N, C-alpha and C positions, 0 to 999 in steps of 0.2 A: 107669403113673400119670403119668409125666412127659410122655408122649406126649399123653395126654388134656388135660393142662393146656396144653400147647403148642398143640394144635388149638383149644382153647377161646379162648386168647389171640388166635390168628390170626383166628378167627371174629368175635370182638368188635372186633378192629381193622378187619376188612372192613366191619362194620356202622357203625362210627364214620366210616369214609371215605365210605361210601354216604350216611350222614346229612349229612355236611359237603357232599358234592356236591349233595344235595338242597337244603340251605340256600343254597348258592351259586347254584344254578339259580333258586331262589325270589327271591333278592335281585336277580339279573339280570333276571328276569321283571318284578319290581316296578319296577326302574329303567327298563326298557324301556317299561312301561306309563305311568310318570310322564312319560318323555320324549315319548311319543306324545301323551299328554293335554296336556302343556305346548305341544307343537307345534300341536295343534288349537286350544287356547285362544288362542295367540298369533295363529294364522291368523284365528280369529273376531274377536279384538280388532282386528287390522289391518283386517279387513273392516268392522267396526262403525265404526272411526275414519274409514275411507275414506267410508262412507255419511254419517257426521256432517259430514265436510268438504264434501260436495256437496249435502246435503239439510237443509233446515230441519226441526227436530224438531216444530214445531207445525203448520206448513202442509203439511209433506211436499213442498213445492215446493223449488226450488233455494236454496242457502244464499248468504250474502253472498260467500263465496269463489268459488262457482261463477258467481255473477253477474259478478264481476270478470273471470273467465276468458272469459265470453261477451262482455264488453265488449271485451277485447283482440282476440278473434276476429272480432267483427262491426263494432264501432264504429271501432276504430283502422285497420281495413282499408277503410273507406269515406271518401268526400270529406267535408270540413267541412260542417256544417249538414245532414247527412243524418239524424242522430239528435238526440233531445231526452231529457235526463234529467229525470224527474218525481219529486218527493217528495210523498207523501201522509201527512199527520199527522192521525190521528183525534182529534177533539175529545172530551174527557170520558171517555176509556177507563179512566182510574183510578177514576172514579166507577162505571163498569160493573162493574169488578173487585170493588170494595168492596160494591156492592149485590147482585150475583149470584154472586160467587165466581170464583176463578181458572179453574175447570173450564169454566164458561160463557164466561168471557173468552177462553180458548184456542179454544173451539169457534167463537166469533165471528171470531177472527182466521183460523181455518182456512176458514170460509165466505167471508170477505172476499177472501182470496187466490184462491180458486177462481172467485169471481164476476169478479174483475179479470182472471183468466186467460182468461175467455171473451171478453174485449174486446181481448186482445192478439193481434196478427196474426203471420204468418210473419216470421221474422227480427227479432221483437221479444221482449223478455223482462222478467221482474219478479222481485222477491224481497221478503221481509219483513226489516225491520231487526231489531235485537235486542229491540225493544219492540213498540209499537203502530203503527209506521210502515212504509210500503211504498215501494220504489223501482221505477219503471217506466222502461224504456228504449224509447221509441217512435220508430219510423221516420217522423217528422214534423218539419217545420221551420216551419210556419205557426202563429203563436200562436192564431189564431181556431179552427183545426181542432183544435188541442190542447185548448183550453178546451171545445170542444163534446164531444170524446170523453170528457173527464173528467166533464163534466156528465151524459152518458149513463151512464157507469159508476156515478156516485153515485145516479142515479135507479134504476138496476137494483139496486143494493145495498138501497136503501130499499123497493123493491117486493118483493124476495125475502125479506129477513130479518125475522122477527117475534119475535126472541128477547128484545128489550127494548121498553120502552114508547115510547121516543123514536126519531125518525129519527136516522140517523148523519149527521154533518157533518165536513168535513175542512178543514185548512189546507193549501193547495196551493202549491208552488213548482216552477219549471222552469228548466232551463239549456239553451239551444240550443248544442249541442256544436260550437264553432267552433275549439277548440284541440285538436289531436290529439297534442300532446306530453304531456298530462296523463293520469293513470291514472283508474280508475273511482272511487276514493275521493275524489279532488279534484272530479271532476264531481258526485258525490253531494253533497259539501259545498256546492258552488255552488247546487245546486237547494234545499238546505236553507236556505242564506242568503237565497235569494229568498223562501222561505216565512216568514222571520222578520218580514216586514212585517205579517202577520196582521191586516190591517184588516178584511177580510171573509172569512167562511168560504165554502167551495165556490167560491171564485174564485181562479184560478191567477195568481200573480205571477211575472214573469220576471226572471232574474238580470241585474244590471247591475254593471259593474265598481266603481262608486261605493259599492255595498252592502258590499263588502269593506272599504273605508276606514271606513264607518260602523261595522261590527262591530269593527274594530280600536279605534276611539275608545270604543265602548261597553265593550269589554273593559278598556281602560285605566281608564275611570271606575269600573268595578266593582272593579278592583284597588286604587285609591287611596281607596275609600269609607271603610273602617275607620279609616285614618289620619286622613282629614279629620274624621271624626266625633269621634275622640278629641281632635283638636286644636281642636275647636270652630270649624271652618271653615264650618259650616253656621250661617247667621245668621238670626235672627228679624226679620221685617218685620211691621209692623202696618198695617192699613187701617181707618179709622174707619167706622162705620155711623151714619147721621144720621136723626133723627126729622123728618119733614116738617112735623109739626104745630107745632113751635116751634124747629126747626133745632138741637136739642140732641143730644148724643152718646148714641146708643143702645147702643153696644158697639164691640168691635174684632174684626177677624178676624186671626188669626196666620198668616202665610205664611212660607215659608222660601226663602232664597237661598244659593247655594254660592259663597263667595269663596275661591277657591283661590290660594295664594301665587305659583304659577307660571302657571297657566292663566287667572287672573283670574276675573271673574264668570261663572259657569255658570248659565244660566237654568233655571227649573223645567220649561220645555217640553222641555228636553234630558234632565234627569236623572229627573224624576218618572216618565214612561212607562217608562224603562229600569229603575228600581228596582221598578216594579210587576210586572215580569216575575219577580222573585225575592223573597226574604224581606227584602231590604234596606229596602223601603218601610216595613215594620213597625218596624224598628229606628229609621228616621228619624222616623216618627210619634211614637214613644215619646220620642225625644230632644226633639222640638219640644214635646210635651206637658209634659215636665219643665221646660223652659225657661220655659214659660208659668206653670207653678205657682210656680217660683222668683220670677218677676216679681210675681205676685199676692201672694205671701208677703211680699215686700219692701214692696209698697204697704201691706199691713196693718201691718207693723212700723213703718213711717215715717209712718203715718196719711195716706197719699196717697189721692186719690180713686180708687176702684176702678171699672172697667167690666167688664161681662160679656165674655168672650173666647171666640170659636169657633175650634176647631182642626179641621183636615181629618183624616179617618179613611179610610184606604184599604179597599176592599172585600176586600183580601187578609186582613184581620184576621178577617173573619167565617168564614173557612175553619178557624180555630183555635178549638177549644173553650176556654172560660174565658179568652179573651184579655183580657176586661175586668178581670180580677183585677189585672193589672200596672198598669193606669191607676188603679184604685181605691187601690191601695197607694201610689202616688205622691201622689195627692190627699190621702190621710191623712198622709203624710210631711210635707207642707208646710202641713197644717191649712187646706185650702181649703174655705170654706163651700159648702154645696149651691147648685146652680143658677147658679154663676158661670162654669162652663165648659160650652160647647155643642159636641157633636160634629157635624161636617158630613160627610155622605157622599152620593155621587151617586145618581141614579136608576138607574144601571147596576148598582149593588149588588144590585138586586132582579131582574135579568134572568134569573138562574138559578132556576128554579122550586124546585128542591130546596133551594136556599139560603134561600128566603123564610121558612121556619119558624125557621131559625136566626136570621135578622135580626130577626124579630118578637120572639123570646125575648130577644135582645140588647138591643133597645129597652126592653123591660120592665125588664131588669137595670140599664140606664143610669139610668132613672128612680129605681129603688130605691137606686142608688148616689149619687144627687144630681146626675146630669148631665142637661142638656137635649140634644135632638137635632134636627138640621135636615136637610132634604132639599135638596141643592145641584143646580144645573142643572135645576130643575124645569120640566116642560112639554115637553121635547124627546123624551121616550121614548114608547113606545106605550101605556103603562099608567098615566099620571100620576094621573088622577083615581081609578083603582082603588086606588092606593097610599094615598091620603088616607082611603079607606074602611077599609082593612085594617090600616094601621100608625099607631100613636099618636105621630106626630111633633109637635114644638112649633113648628116654623117651616118654611116653604118659601122657597127663594131662586129667584125667577123667572129663567130663563136670559136672558142678555144678547141672545140672538138676537131676542127679542120687541121690544127697544127700538131696534134698528138702523133699522127702518122704522116708528117708532111713530106717525107722522102717518097711517098707513094706518088707515082706520076699522075694518077687520076685526081688525087687531092690537090696537087699543084695546078692541074688544068682548071679545076673548079675555083680555086683561090684566084688564079689569074683572070678567070672569066668574070668573077664578081667585081674584082678591082677595076677591070677595064670598063664594065658597064657603069660602075659608080663614077669613074672619071668622065665618061661620056655624058653622064647626067649632071655633072658638076657637084657630085657628092663626095665628101672625104671618106676614106676607108681606114679604119683602125684595126689592127690585129691585136687581140688581147690574149693574155695567158702565155706570153712568150718567155721561154726559159733557157734556150740553148743558142749557141753561136750558129749551129747548122740551120735552125729555124730563121735566124736573122739573115743569113746568106741567101736562102731560098726566097724569102720575102722580098729582099732587094731585087732579085731576078724577076719576081712577079710584078714589080712596080709598086709595091706597098709603100705608102708615104709615112704612116705613123704606127708605132707599136707601143704596147703597154704590157708589162710583166716583170717577173722576178729577175730576168736577165739584167735589167737596168736598175730596178728598185722595187722592193716590197712595199706594201702599204705601211705608212708610219704616221705617228701622231704629229701634231703641229710643231712642237719643239724640235723633234728630230728632223722634220722636213726643213726647217729653217737652217739647221746645221748642214744638211745635205745640199741645199741650194747654194749656200755660201761656198761649199767646197767643190761644187760641180764645175767641171771643165768639159765643154762640149766635145772637143776632139780627142779626149783622153779615154773615151769609152770604146 
């Protein structure tokens, strides 16, 4: 009996040992499998990261990193002025993404890259930037040849692609690589700097050293903008508008000057174009508008003579839905009566066809909110008369270019024509930039009602304006 128990115990012990060995082998097998799978995963991950490092995920062409490597291998091993760095910034790509979706947007970028690739020769290379821009390193050094090649590329792009309704256009900048001590990133920055001029699309601008200084100045002005705005260093100037029928005051235009405590007077020609590139122009317009409302409110309280005031409105506002709400709120805050403030915006506001519906609706809302609206710089655009047909503006301001050579009979015919059409449509016509008595005499003959310019008064700050208004005698001018 004892023997049987002993054998049974031994047998169970053997089974337990076998079971434990089985468990150990199973664990070891699982650990080995996990190790192998981890190794494969790491290897695949490394391979994926390696591909990511050298391949752009959208175009499947070379990445910015690979582009920089090519730059070191080819450009830095060649004499100066062998290569040119080109920057191509597609105009309106954000609109394409919004209208057609990011999937179509990515496909367009893919197509663009591969069309550009067909125009790149041996020992040349290109890549997509992180957005809708492309860098091309071309083995060219003559500006005219570079411009021609880029023109051919853009023609090819617009011939090939039919995914959107409009032709594609680009802002172009180039840097003739003369300094072999700089890396690819700096060369790219210089081509981008050249592009910042953006005066014409599909025209390539070339980098000059003075552009870097200009960008430094622009950067500095952008940095001090907020402080200057809070410190009221932006000062309102006013220029009167005069009725020619009796030489009385028809209204005022509010303008802005930047009086910086260290830099002195900064002219609008310097800061307005700069701030139109970003949202700062919208902040500045609102600041000017509130200052105008404060002035009109003060005139009401002190029972001073009030004059209608026009304020400039950047086209940047029209890209923002409900932008007019902020202006209407300020108008109500200062209890400004309807039709005492007129918004002036330029004809260039209407150049974007997609924006025209927005502008038309905004004009309707301006009238509903008690504002008038004026079309500034009228007559220099390609669609001036069509704008009068489609948009319910209250006033047109004839561009000063018409009055430089006003003795020219053709100029007089055009001016008379514009004024007659405006009268027929019930629209006021204002001639701006008037400086001579001859201009005044001819404008009277043309039937012009209102003029503005140095002949009567230059723009002046508020304290000088009040003195001017006190001494103003309508029939003495």
